[in-house]
All heavy atoms as a GROMACS GRO file, in nm:
protein
  561
    1MET      N    1   0.162   8.476  -5.129
    1MET     CA    2   0.214   8.363  -5.203
    1MET      C    3   0.326   8.299  -5.121
    1MET      O    4   0.396   8.365  -5.049
    1MET     CB    5   0.268   8.408  -5.338
    1MET     CG    6   0.167   8.470  -5.430
    1MET     SD    7   0.078   8.360  -5.542
    1MET     CE    8   0.194   8.244  -5.598
    2TYR      N    9   0.338   8.170  -5.140
    2TYR     CA   10   0.438   8.093  -5.068
    2TYR      C   11   0.521   8.012  -5.165
    2TYR      O   12   0.479   7.985  -5.277
    2TYR     CB   13   0.371   7.998  -4.969
    2TYR     CG   14   0.284   8.067  -4.868
    2TYR    CD1   15   0.146   8.066  -4.881
    2TYR    CD2   16   0.339   8.132  -4.759
    2TYR    CE1   17   0.065   8.128  -4.788
    2TYR    CE2   18   0.260   8.194  -4.665
    2TYR     CZ   19   0.123   8.192  -4.679
    2TYR     OH   20   0.043   8.254  -4.588
    3GLU      N   21   0.639   7.972  -5.120
    3GLU     CA   22   0.720   7.878  -5.196
    3GLU      C   23   0.780   7.778  -5.099
    3GLU      O   24   0.780   7.800  -4.977
    3GLU     CB   25   0.829   7.948  -5.276
    3GLU     CG   26   0.934   8.018  -5.194
    3GLU     CD   27   1.039   8.085  -5.282
    3GLU    OE1   28   1.011   8.120  -5.396
    3GLU    OE2   29   1.151   8.101  -5.232
    4MET      N   30   0.828   7.667  -5.152
    4MET     CA   31   0.888   7.563  -5.069
    4MET      C   32   1.040   7.579  -5.068
    4MET      O   33   1.099   7.619  -5.168
    4MET     CB   34   0.849   7.424  -5.121
    4MET     CG   35   0.700   7.398  -5.123
    4MET     SD   36   0.621   7.408  -4.962
    4MET     CE   37   0.683   7.261  -4.884
    5TRP      N   38   1.100   7.547  -4.957
    5TRP     CA   39   1.244   7.559  -4.937
    5TRP      C   40   1.293   7.426  -4.881
    5TRP      O   41   1.247   7.383  -4.775
    5TRP     CB   42   1.270   7.672  -4.839
    5TRP     CG   43   1.412   7.694  -4.797
    5TRP    CD1   44   1.489   7.610  -4.722
    5TRP    CD2   45   1.493   7.807  -4.826
    5TRP    NE1   46   1.612   7.664  -4.702
    5TRP    CE2   47   1.617   7.786  -4.764
    5TRP    CE3   48   1.471   7.925  -4.895
    5TRP    CZ2   49   1.720   7.878  -4.771
    5TRP    CZ3   50   1.574   8.016  -4.902
    5TRP    CH2   51   1.696   7.993  -4.841
    6ALA      N   52   1.385   7.361  -4.947
    6ALA     CA   53   1.438   7.233  -4.901
    6ALA      C   54   1.575   7.251  -4.838
    6ALA      O   55   1.656   7.330  -4.885
    6ALA     CB   56   1.449   7.136  -5.018
    7GLU      N   57   1.598   7.178  -4.729
    7GLU     CA   58   1.730   7.174  -4.668
    7GLU      C   59   1.751   7.038  -4.606
    7GLU      O   60   1.656   6.963  -4.584
    7GLU     CB   61   1.748   7.286  -4.565
    7GLU     CG   62   1.657   7.277  -4.446
    7GLU     CD   63   1.678   7.392  -4.347
    7GLU    OE1   64   1.751   7.486  -4.378
    7GLU    OE2   65   1.620   7.384  -4.239
    8HIS      N   66   1.877   7.003  -4.580
    8HIS     CA   67   1.906   6.876  -4.516
    8HIS      C   68   1.853   6.877  -4.373
    8HIS      O   69   1.863   6.978  -4.303
    8HIS     CB   70   2.055   6.847  -4.517
    8HIS     CG   71   2.109   6.821  -4.654
    8HIS    ND1   72   2.079   6.706  -4.723
    8HIS    CD2   73   2.186   6.895  -4.735
    8HIS    CE1   74   2.138   6.711  -4.841
    8HIS    NE2   75   2.202   6.825  -4.851
    9ASP      N   76   1.797   6.766  -4.332
    9ASP     CA   77   1.743   6.752  -4.198
    9ASP      C   78   1.846   6.680  -4.111
    9ASP      O   79   1.866   6.560  -4.126
    9ASP     CB   80   1.612   6.673  -4.201
    9ASP     CG   81   1.543   6.667  -4.068
    9ASP    OD1   82   1.601   6.715  -3.968
    9ASP    OD2   83   1.432   6.614  -4.062
   10PRO      N   84   1.912   6.751  -4.020
   10PRO     CA   85   2.015   6.688  -3.938
   10PRO      C   86   1.957   6.595  -3.831
   10PRO      O   87   2.031   6.522  -3.766
   10PRO     CB   88   2.085   6.808  -3.873
   10PRO     CG   89   1.980   6.913  -3.867
   10PRO     CD   90   1.894   6.892  -3.989
   11ALA      N   91   1.826   6.596  -3.813
   11ALA     CA   92   1.764   6.516  -3.707
   11ALA      C   93   1.741   6.370  -3.746
   11ALA      O   94   1.700   6.292  -3.661
   11ALA     CB   95   1.631   6.579  -3.667
   12VAL      N   96   1.765   6.335  -3.870
   12VAL     CA   97   1.739   6.198  -3.913
   12VAL      C   98   1.861   6.136  -3.977
   12VAL      O   99   1.947   6.205  -4.031
   12VAL     CB  100   1.619   6.190  -4.012
   12VAL    CG1  101   1.492   6.239  -3.946
   12VAL    CG2  102   1.647   6.268  -4.137
   13SER      N  103   1.868   6.003  -3.969
   13SER     CA  104   1.975   5.929  -4.033
   13SER      C  105   1.911   5.808  -4.100
   13SER      O  106   1.832   5.739  -4.035
   13SER     CB  107   2.078   5.885  -3.930
   13SER     OG  108   2.183   5.816  -3.991
   14PRO      N  109   1.940   5.780  -4.226
   14PRO     CA  110   2.033   5.850  -4.315
   14PRO      C  111   1.983   5.989  -4.351
   14PRO      O  112   1.865   6.020  -4.329
   14PRO     CB  113   2.036   5.760  -4.439
   14PRO     CG  114   1.904   5.691  -4.440
   14PRO     CD  115   1.867   5.674  -4.294
   15PRO      N  116   2.072   6.071  -4.404
   15PRO     CA  117   2.035   6.209  -4.437
   15PRO      C  118   1.910   6.215  -4.524
   15PRO      O  119   1.891   6.134  -4.613
   15PRO     CB  120   2.157   6.261  -4.514
   15PRO     CG  121   2.269   6.176  -4.468
   15PRO     CD  122   2.209   6.040  -4.440
   16ALA      N  123   1.826   6.312  -4.494
   16ALA     CA  124   1.702   6.331  -4.568
   16ALA      C  125   1.683   6.480  -4.590
   16ALA      O  126   1.759   6.562  -4.541
   16ALA     CB  127   1.585   6.271  -4.492
   17VAL      N  128   1.579   6.512  -4.663
   17VAL     CA  129   1.546   6.651  -4.692
   17VAL      C  130   1.418   6.686  -4.618
   17VAL      O  131   1.326   6.606  -4.610
   17VAL     CB  132   1.527   6.670  -4.844
   17VAL    CG1  133   1.469   6.806  -4.876
   17VAL    CG2  134   1.659   6.651  -4.916
   18VAL      N  135   1.415   6.806  -4.561
   18VAL     CA  136   1.292   6.857  -4.500
   18VAL      C  137   1.254   6.983  -4.576
   18VAL      O  138   1.340   7.064  -4.613
   18VAL     CB  139   1.307   6.884  -4.348
   18VAL    CG1  140   1.407   6.993  -4.321
   18VAL    CG2  141   1.174   6.919  -4.287
   19TRP      N  142   1.125   6.997  -4.604
   19TRP     CA  143   1.073   7.111  -4.678
   19TRP      C  144   1.004   7.208  -4.582
   19TRP      O  145   0.922   7.168  -4.501
   19TRP     CB  146   0.973   7.065  -4.783
   19TRP     CG  147   1.036   6.992  -4.896
   19TRP    CD1  148   1.059   6.858  -4.903
   19TRP    CD2  149   1.084   7.047  -5.018
   19TRP    NE1  150   1.119   6.827  -5.024
   19TRP    CE2  151   1.135   6.942  -5.095
   19TRP    CE3  152   1.089   7.177  -5.069
   19TRP    CZ2  153   1.190   6.962  -5.221
   19TRP    CZ3  154   1.144   7.196  -5.194
   19TRP    CH2  155   1.193   7.090  -5.269
   20HIS      N  156   1.039   7.335  -4.595
   20HIS     CA  157   0.976   7.442  -4.519
   20HIS      C  158   0.896   7.529  -4.616
   20HIS      O  159   0.922   7.530  -4.736
   20HIS     CB  160   1.081   7.531  -4.451
   20HIS     CG  161   1.153   7.463  -4.340
   20HIS    ND1  162   1.100   7.449  -4.215
   20HIS    CD2  163   1.275   7.404  -4.336
   20HIS    CE1  164   1.186   7.386  -4.138
   20HIS    NE2  165   1.293   7.356  -4.209
   21VAL      N  166   0.800   7.603  -4.563
   21VAL     CA  167   0.722   7.698  -4.642
   21VAL      C  168   0.774   7.838  -4.612
   21VAL      O  169   0.795   7.874  -4.497
   21VAL     CB  170   0.571   7.689  -4.610
   21VAL    CG1  171   0.492   7.785  -4.696
   21VAL    CG2  172   0.521   7.546  -4.629
   22VAL      N  173   0.795   7.915  -4.719
   22VAL     CA  174   0.851   8.049  -4.708
   22VAL      C  175   0.756   8.147  -4.778
   22VAL      O  176   0.709   8.119  -4.889
   22VAL     CB  177   0.990   8.055  -4.775
   22VAL    CG1  178   1.049   8.193  -4.767
   22VAL    CG2  179   1.083   7.953  -4.713
   23ALA      N  180   0.731   8.260  -4.714
   23ALA     CA  181   0.653   8.365  -4.779
   23ALA      C  182   0.742   8.430  -4.884
   23ALA      O  183   0.859   8.458  -4.858
   23ALA     CB  184   0.608   8.469  -4.677
   24LYS      N  185   0.690   8.450  -5.004
   24LYS     CA  186   0.772   8.506  -5.113
   24LYS      C  187   0.824   8.644  -5.082
   24LYS      O  188   0.930   8.682  -5.130
   24LYS     CB  189   0.693   8.508  -5.244
   24LYS     CG  190   0.685   8.372  -5.308
   24LYS     CD  191   0.646   8.387  -5.453
   24LYS     CE  192   0.658   8.253  -5.519
   24LYS     NZ  193   0.739   8.256  -5.636
   25ASP      N  194   0.755   8.722  -5.000
   25ASP     CA  195   0.800   8.857  -4.971
   25ASP      C  196   0.903   8.862  -4.857
   25ASP      O  197   0.958   8.968  -4.828
   25ASP     CB  198   0.682   8.949  -4.940
   25ASP     CG  199   0.602   8.903  -4.820
   25ASP    OD1  200   0.617   8.787  -4.778
   25ASP    OD2  201   0.521   8.983  -4.770
   26ASP      N  202   0.930   8.748  -4.791
   26ASP     CA  203   1.031   8.744  -4.685
   26ASP      C  204   1.092   8.605  -4.679
   26ASP      O  205   1.045   8.518  -4.609
   26ASP     CB  206   0.970   8.779  -4.549
   26ASP     CG  207   1.073   8.777  -4.437
   26ASP    OD1  208   1.194   8.773  -4.466
   26ASP    OD2  209   1.032   8.779  -4.320
   27ALA      N  210   1.199   8.583  -4.754
   27ALA     CA  211   1.262   8.452  -4.763
   27ALA      C  212   1.371   8.433  -4.659
   27ALA      O  213   1.453   8.343  -4.670
   27ALA     CB  214   1.319   8.431  -4.903
   28THR      N  215   1.374   8.517  -4.554
   28THR     CA  216   1.478   8.503  -4.452
   28THR      C  217   1.440   8.401  -4.346
   28THR      O  218   1.527   8.352  -4.275
   28THR     CB  219   1.509   8.637  -4.384
   28THR    OG1  220   1.390   8.686  -4.322
   28THR    CG2  221   1.561   8.738  -4.484
   29SER      N  222   1.310   8.371  -4.333
   29SER     CA  223   1.270   8.270  -4.236
   29SER      C  224   1.146   8.197  -4.287
   29SER      O  225   1.070   8.248  -4.368
   29SER     CB  226   1.242   8.332  -4.099
   29SER     OG  227   1.132   8.419  -4.106
   30SER      N  228   1.131   8.076  -4.238
   30SER     CA  229   1.015   7.996  -4.278
   30SER      C  230   0.895   8.034  -4.192
   30SER      O  231   0.907   8.107  -4.093
   30SER     CB  232   1.048   7.848  -4.261
   30SER     OG  233   1.069   7.819  -4.125
   31LEU      N  234   0.779   7.981  -4.226
   31LEU     CA  235   0.658   8.011  -4.151
   31LEU      C  236   0.664   7.955  -4.009
   31LEU      O  237   0.594   8.003  -3.921
   31LEU     CB  238   0.535   7.959  -4.223
   31LEU     CG  239   0.507   8.022  -4.358
   31LEU    CD1  240   0.376   7.967  -4.415
   31LEU    CD2  241   0.502   8.173  -4.350
   32CYS      N  242   0.750   7.856  -3.984
   32CYS     CA  243   0.765   7.801  -3.849
   32CYS      C  244   0.862   7.885  -3.766
   32CYS      O  245   0.881   7.860  -3.648
   32CYS     CB  246   0.811   7.656  -3.853
   32CYS     SG  247   0.981   7.632  -3.913
   33GLY      N  248   0.925   7.985  -3.830
   33GLY     CA  249   1.017   8.073  -3.759
   33GLY      C  250   1.163   8.038  -3.772
   33GLY      O  251   1.249   8.106  -3.719
   34ARG      N  252   1.193   7.931  -3.845
   34ARG     CA  253   1.332   7.889  -3.862
   34ARG      C  254   1.403   7.989  -3.955
   34ARG      O  255   1.355   8.020  -4.063
   34ARG     CB  256   1.339   7.750  -3.921
   34ARG     CG  257   1.480   7.700  -3.945
   34ARG     CD  258   1.479   7.553  -3.981
   34ARG     NE  259   1.608   7.507  -4.027
   34ARG     CZ  260   1.710   7.479  -3.948
   34ARG    NH1  261   1.697   7.495  -3.818
   34ARG    NH2  262   1.825   7.436  -3.996
   35PHE      N  263   1.522   8.038  -3.910
   35PHE     CA  264   1.604   8.125  -3.994
   35PHE      C  265   1.660   8.042  -4.108
   35PHE      O  266   1.716   7.935  -4.086
   35PHE     CB  267   1.716   8.188  -3.913
   35PHE     CG  268   1.811   8.269  -3.996
   35PHE    CD1  269   1.772   8.392  -4.046
   35PHE    CD2  270   1.936   8.221  -4.027
   35PHE    CE1  271   1.859   8.466  -4.125
   35PHE    CE2  272   2.023   8.294  -4.105
   35PHE     CZ  273   1.984   8.417  -4.154
   36LEU      N  274   1.647   8.089  -4.230
   36LEU     CA  275   1.692   8.015  -4.348
   36LEU      C  276   1.817   8.078  -4.406
   36LEU      O  277   1.817   8.194  -4.446
   36LEU     CB  278   1.580   8.010  -4.452
   36LEU     CG  279   1.451   7.946  -4.403
   36LEU    CD1  280   1.342   7.962  -4.506
   36LEU    CD2  281   1.473   7.799  -4.371
   37GLU      N  282   1.922   8.000  -4.410
   37GLU     CA  283   2.050   8.044  -4.464
   37GLU      C  284   2.057   7.999  -4.611
   37GLU      O  285   2.049   7.879  -4.639
   37GLU     CB  286   2.163   7.981  -4.384
   37GLU     CG  287   2.301   8.015  -4.434
   37GLU     CD  288   2.332   8.164  -4.422
   37GLU    OE1  289   2.301   8.224  -4.318
   37GLU    OE2  290   2.386   8.219  -4.519
   38PRO      N  291   2.069   8.092  -4.705
   38PRO     CA  292   2.071   8.054  -4.847
   38PRO      C  293   2.174   7.946  -4.880
   38PRO      O  294   2.149   7.862  -4.967
   38PRO     CB  295   2.102   8.185  -4.918
   38PRO     CG  296   2.048   8.290  -4.827
   38PRO     CD  297   2.073   8.237  -4.687
   39SER      N  298   2.286   7.944  -4.811
   39SER     CA  299   2.388   7.843  -4.841
   39SER      C  300   2.345   7.703  -4.799
   39SER      O  301   2.405   7.604  -4.842
   39SER     CB  302   2.520   7.879  -4.772
   39SER     OG  303   2.504   7.875  -4.631
   40GLN      N  304   2.241   7.692  -4.716
   40GLN     CA  305   2.192   7.562  -4.671
   40GLN      C  306   2.081   7.505  -4.758
   40GLN      O  307   2.039   7.391  -4.739
   40GLN     CB  308   2.142   7.572  -4.526
   40GLN     CG  309   2.248   7.614  -4.428
   40GLN     CD  310   2.365   7.517  -4.423
   40GLN    OE1  311   2.346   7.397  -4.416
   40GLN    NE2  312   2.485   7.570  -4.431
   41ARG      N  313   2.032   7.586  -4.852
   41ARG     CA  314   1.924   7.540  -4.939
   41ARG      C  315   1.976   7.431  -5.031
   41ARG      O  316   2.087   7.439  -5.082
   41ARG     CB  317   1.869   7.656  -5.020
   41ARG     CG  318   1.743   7.623  -5.093
   41ARG     CD  319   1.682   7.747  -5.154
   41ARG     NE  320   1.546   7.720  -5.197
   41ARG     CZ  321   1.462   7.812  -5.232
   41ARG    NH1  322   1.497   7.939  -5.230
   41ARG    NH2  323   1.340   7.780  -5.270
   42VAL      N  324   1.896   7.327  -5.053
   42VAL     CA  325   1.938   7.216  -5.139
   42VAL      C  326   1.834   7.191  -5.246
   42VAL      O  327   1.716   7.224  -5.230
   42VAL     CB  328   1.959   7.086  -5.058
   42VAL    CG1  329   2.069   7.102  -4.956
   42VAL    CG2  330   1.832   7.038  -4.993
   43VAL      N  331   1.879   7.134  -5.356
   43VAL     CA  332   1.791   7.083  -5.460
   43VAL      C  333   1.804   6.932  -5.452
   43VAL      O  334   1.911   6.878  -5.478
   43VAL     CB  335   1.832   7.134  -5.600
   43VAL    CG1  336   1.744   7.070  -5.706
   43VAL    CG2  337   1.824   7.286  -5.604
   44PRO      N  338   1.698   6.863  -5.411
   44PRO     CA  339   1.707   6.718  -5.393
   44PRO      C  340   1.750   6.648  -5.522
   44PRO      O  341   1.707   6.684  -5.630
   44PRO     CB  342   1.566   6.678  -5.354
   44PRO     CG  343   1.507   6.802  -5.295
   44PRO     CD  344   1.568   6.916  -5.374
   45VAL      N  345   1.836   6.548  -5.506
   45VAL     CA  346   1.884   6.469  -5.619
   45VAL      C  347   1.766   6.393  -5.679
   45VAL      O  348   1.685   6.335  -5.607
   45VAL     CB  349   1.992   6.369  -5.573
   45VAL    CG1  350   2.033   6.277  -5.688
   45VAL    CG2  351   2.110   6.443  -5.517
   46GLY      N  352   1.754   6.398  -5.811
   46GLY     CA  353   1.647   6.326  -5.878
   46GLY      C  354   1.511   6.390  -5.859
   46GLY      O  355   1.410   6.324  -5.876
   47ASP      N  356   1.508   6.518  -5.824
   47ASP     CA  357   1.382   6.586  -5.800
   47ASP      C  358   1.292   6.576  -5.922
   47ASP      O  359   1.329   6.616  -6.031
   47ASP     CB  360   1.407   6.733  -5.765
   47ASP     CG  361   1.282   6.804  -5.716
   47ASP    OD1  362   1.195   6.736  -5.662
   47ASP    OD2  363   1.275   6.927  -5.734
   48GLY      N  364   1.175   6.515  -5.904
   48GLY     CA  365   1.077   6.508  -6.011
   48GLY      C  366   1.082   6.384  -6.096
   48GLY      O  367   0.986   6.351  -6.162
   49ASP      N  368   1.195   6.310  -6.092
   49ASP     CA  369   1.201   6.192  -6.177
   49ASP      C  370   1.210   6.061  -6.098
   49ASP      O  371   1.212   5.954  -6.156
   49ASP     CB  372   1.317   6.201  -6.276
   49ASP     CG  373   1.453   6.201  -6.210
   49ASP    OD1  374   1.461   6.178  -6.089
   49ASP    OD2  375   1.552   6.225  -6.282
   50GLY      N  376   1.218   6.070  -5.964
   50GLY     CA  377   1.220   5.949  -5.882
   50GLY      C  378   1.355   5.881  -5.876
   50GLY      O  379   1.372   5.784  -5.804
   51ALA      N  380   1.454   5.930  -5.948
   51ALA     CA  381   1.586   5.867  -5.948
   51ALA      C  382   1.669   5.919  -5.833
   51ALA      O  383   1.666   6.035  -5.799
   51ALA     CB  384   1.658   5.897  -6.080
   52GLY      N  385   1.743   5.829  -5.772
   52GLY     CA  386   1.837   5.868  -5.668
   52GLY      C  387   1.773   5.910  -5.537
   52GLY      O  388   1.837   5.970  -5.453
   53ALA      N  389   1.649   5.875  -5.516
   53ALA     CA  390   1.583   5.914  -5.392
   53ALA      C  391   1.637   5.833  -5.275
   53ALA      O  392   1.647   5.711  -5.283
   53ALA     CB  393   1.433   5.893  -5.406
   54ALA      N  394   1.676   5.900  -5.167
   54ALA     CA  395   1.727   5.833  -5.048
   54ALA      C  396   1.614   5.792  -4.955
   54ALA      O  397   1.636   5.725  -4.858
   54ALA     CB  398   1.825   5.926  -4.976
   55GLY      N  399   1.497   5.833  -4.983
   55GLY     CA  400   1.381   5.806  -4.899
   55GLY      C  401   1.282   5.918  -4.919
   55GLY      O  402   1.309   6.014  -4.990
   56PRO      N  403   1.168   5.906  -4.855
   56PRO     CA  404   1.067   6.010  -4.872
   56PRO      C  405   1.111   6.143  -4.810
   56PRO      O  406   1.177   6.145  -4.706
   56PRO     CB  407   0.945   5.954  -4.801
   56PRO     CG  408   0.999   5.853  -4.705
   56PRO     CD  409   1.125   5.800  -4.766
   57ASP      N  410   1.076   6.250  -4.877
   57ASP     CA  411   1.102   6.383  -4.822
   57ASP      C  412   1.010   6.405  -4.702
   57ASP      O  413   0.902   6.347  -4.693
   57ASP     CB  414   1.074   6.492  -4.925
   57ASP     CG  415   1.176   6.493  -5.038
   57ASP    OD1  416   1.281   6.427  -5.025
   57ASP    OD2  417   1.150   6.561  -5.137
   58ARG      N  418   1.055   6.491  -4.611
   58ARG     CA  419   0.974   6.526  -4.496
   58ARG      C  420   0.927   6.670  -4.513
   58ARG      O  421   0.992   6.749  -4.581
   58ARG     CB  422   1.056   6.512  -4.368
   58ARG     CG  423   1.099   6.368  -4.346
   58ARG     CD  424   1.182   6.350  -4.219
   58ARG     NE  425   1.107   6.397  -4.103
   58ARG     CZ  426   1.153   6.489  -4.018
   58ARG    NH1  427   1.272   6.543  -4.036
   58ARG    NH2  428   1.081   6.527  -3.915
   59TYR      N  429   0.816   6.703  -4.451
   59TYR     CA  430   0.761   6.839  -4.458
   59TYR      C  431   0.747   6.891  -4.316
   59TYR      O  432   0.708   6.818  -4.226
   59TYR     CB  433   0.626   6.839  -4.530
   59TYR     CG  434   0.641   6.796  -4.673
   59TYR    CD1  435   0.636   6.662  -4.708
   59TYR    CD2  436   0.666   6.889  -4.772
   59TYR    CE1  437   0.656   6.622  -4.840
   59TYR    CE2  438   0.684   6.850  -4.905
   59TYR     CZ  439   0.680   6.717  -4.937
   59TYR     OH  440   0.698   6.677  -5.066
   60CYS      N  441   0.779   7.018  -4.299
   60CYS     CA  442   0.773   7.081  -4.169
   60CYS      C  443   0.626   7.098  -4.127
   60CYS      O  444   0.553   7.176  -4.189
   60CYS     CB  445   0.844   7.216  -4.174
   60CYS     SG  446   0.832   7.309  -4.022
   61ASP      N  447   0.585   7.025  -4.025
   61ASP     CA  448   0.446   7.031  -3.980
   61ASP      C  449   0.404   7.171  -3.936
   61ASP      O  450   0.296   7.217  -3.974
   61ASP     CB  451   0.420   6.930  -3.868
   61ASP     CG  452   0.420   6.788  -3.919
   61ASP    OD1  453   0.391   6.765  -4.038
   61ASP    OD2  454   0.448   6.697  -3.838
   62PRO      N  455   0.484   7.243  -3.854
   62PRO     CA  456   0.441   7.378  -3.814
   62PRO      C  457   0.423   7.472  -3.934
   62PRO      O  458   0.330   7.554  -3.934
   62PRO     CB  459   0.554   7.425  -3.722
   62PRO     CG  460   0.613   7.299  -3.667
   62PRO     CD  461   0.604   7.201  -3.780
   63CYS      N  462   0.506   7.460  -4.036
   63CYS     CA  463   0.489   7.543  -4.157
   63CYS      C  464   0.356   7.512  -4.224
   63CYS      O  465   0.281   7.603  -4.262
   63CYS     CB  466   0.602   7.518  -4.256
   63CYS     SG  467   0.759   7.598  -4.218
   64LEU      N  468   0.325   7.384  -4.239
   64LEU     CA  469   0.202   7.345  -4.308
   64LEU      C  470   0.078   7.382  -4.229
   64LEU      O  471  -0.025   7.418  -4.287
   64LEU     CB  472   0.205   7.196  -4.340
   64LEU     CG  473   0.314   7.154  -4.440
   64LEU    CD1  474   0.310   7.004  -4.463
   64LEU    CD2  475   0.303   7.230  -4.570
   65VAL      N  476   0.086   7.377  -4.095
   65VAL     CA  477  -0.027   7.419  -4.013
   65VAL      C  478  -0.055   7.568  -4.035
   65VAL      O  479  -0.170   7.610  -4.048
   65VAL     CB  480   0.000   7.389  -3.864
   65VAL    CG1  481  -0.099   7.461  -3.774
   65VAL    CG2  482  -0.006   7.239  -3.839
   66THR      N  483   0.052   7.648  -4.043
   66THR     CA  484   0.036   7.792  -4.066
   66THR      C  485  -0.030   7.819  -4.201
   66THR      O  486  -0.118   7.904  -4.213
   66THR     CB  487   0.172   7.864  -4.057
   66THR    OG1  488   0.228   7.837  -3.928
   66THR    CG2  489   0.158   8.012  -4.077
   67VAL      N  490   0.010   7.746  -4.304
   67VAL     CA  491  -0.050   7.762  -4.437
   67VAL      C  492  -0.198   7.723  -4.432
   67VAL      O  493  -0.284   7.794  -4.484
   67VAL     CB  494   0.024   7.677  -4.543
   67VAL    CG1  495  -0.054   7.673  -4.674
   67VAL    CG2  496   0.162   7.731  -4.566
   68ARG      N  497  -0.227   7.611  -4.367
   68ARG     CA  498  -0.366   7.565  -4.356
   68ARG      C  499  -0.453   7.670  -4.286
   68ARG      O  500  -0.565   7.699  -4.330
   68ARG     CB  501  -0.371   7.434  -4.279
   68ARG     CG  502  -0.508   7.371  -4.274
   68ARG     CD  503  -0.512   7.236  -4.203
   68ARG     NE  504  -0.407   7.147  -4.246
   68ARG     CZ  505  -0.316   7.092  -4.164
   68ARG    NH1  506  -0.316   7.117  -4.036
   68ARG    NH2  507  -0.225   7.011  -4.213
   69GLU      N  508  -0.401   7.730  -4.178
   69GLU     CA  509  -0.476   7.832  -4.106
   69GLU      C  510  -0.498   7.957  -4.191
   69GLU      O  511  -0.605   8.016  -4.190
   69GLU     CB  512  -0.404   7.868  -3.976
   69GLU     CG  513  -0.409   7.757  -3.873
   69GLU     CD  514  -0.319   7.782  -3.753
   69GLU    OE1  515  -0.235   7.877  -3.756
   69GLU    OE2  516  -0.330   7.706  -3.656
   70ALA      N  517  -0.396   7.996  -4.268
   70ALA     CA  518  -0.408   8.114  -4.355
   70ALA      C  519  -0.512   8.090  -4.464
   70ALA      O  520  -0.592   8.179  -4.495
   70ALA     CB  521  -0.273   8.149  -4.416
   71LEU      N  522  -0.512   7.970  -4.521
   71LEU     CA  523  -0.610   7.938  -4.625
   71LEU      C  524  -0.751   7.934  -4.569
   71LEU      O  525  -0.846   7.980  -4.632
   71LEU     CB  526  -0.574   7.807  -4.693
   71LEU     CG  527  -0.447   7.809  -4.778
   71LEU    CD1  528  -0.413   7.669  -4.828
   71LEU    CD2  529  -0.462   7.905  -4.895
   72ALA      N  530  -0.765   7.878  -4.450
   72ALA     CA  531  -0.898   7.871  -4.389
   72ALA      C  532  -0.950   8.011  -4.356
   72ALA      O  533  -1.068   8.041  -4.377
   72ALA     CB  534  -0.892   7.787  -4.261
   73ALA      N  535  -0.862   8.099  -4.309
   73ALA     CA  536  -0.902   8.236  -4.277
   73ALA      C  537  -0.944   8.312  -4.402
   73ALA      O  538  -1.038   8.391  -4.400
   73ALA     CB  539  -0.790   8.308  -4.205
   74SER      N  540  -0.874   8.289  -4.512
   74SER     CA  541  -0.907   8.360  -4.636
   74SER      C  542  -1.035   8.309  -4.700
   74SER      O  543  -1.098   8.377  -4.779
   74SER     CB  544  -0.791   8.351  -4.736
   74SER     OG  545  -0.778   8.219  -4.784
   75ALA      N  546  -1.076   8.187  -4.665
   75ALA     CA  547  -1.198   8.129  -4.720
   75ALA      C  548  -1.324   8.181  -4.649
   75ALA      O  549  -1.434   8.162  -4.699
   75ALA     CB  550  -1.193   7.978  -4.711
   76ARG      N  551  -1.305   8.244  -4.535
   76ARG     CA  552  -1.421   8.292  -4.457
   76ARG      C  553  -1.476   8.420  -4.513
   76ARG      O  554  -1.425   8.500  -4.572
   76ARG     CB  555  -1.382   8.315  -4.312
   76ARG     CG  556  -1.351   8.186  -4.244
   76ARG     CD  557  -1.318   8.211  -4.098
   76ARG     NE  558  -1.250   8.094  -4.049
   76ARG     CZ  559  -1.154   8.096  -3.961
   76ARG    NH1  560  -1.114   8.209  -3.909
   76ARG    NH2  561  -1.096   7.987  -3.922
   0.00000   0.00000   0.00000
């Protein structure tokens, strides 16, 4: 099982949120290998209601590729 982890993306301006995929049994790093610091986790403002959005959220491509590969392997 996986869950999503949001943090601020320092690579873009204005500030935005990037989502990583984390295995539920090991929340210390994302599937792309990024070390995740609990103090850096964010809950996006207006999550779910569209209010206060600063722009579209970004998703970590390497994390999503890993999920896609795991799903494809389990389907075989």
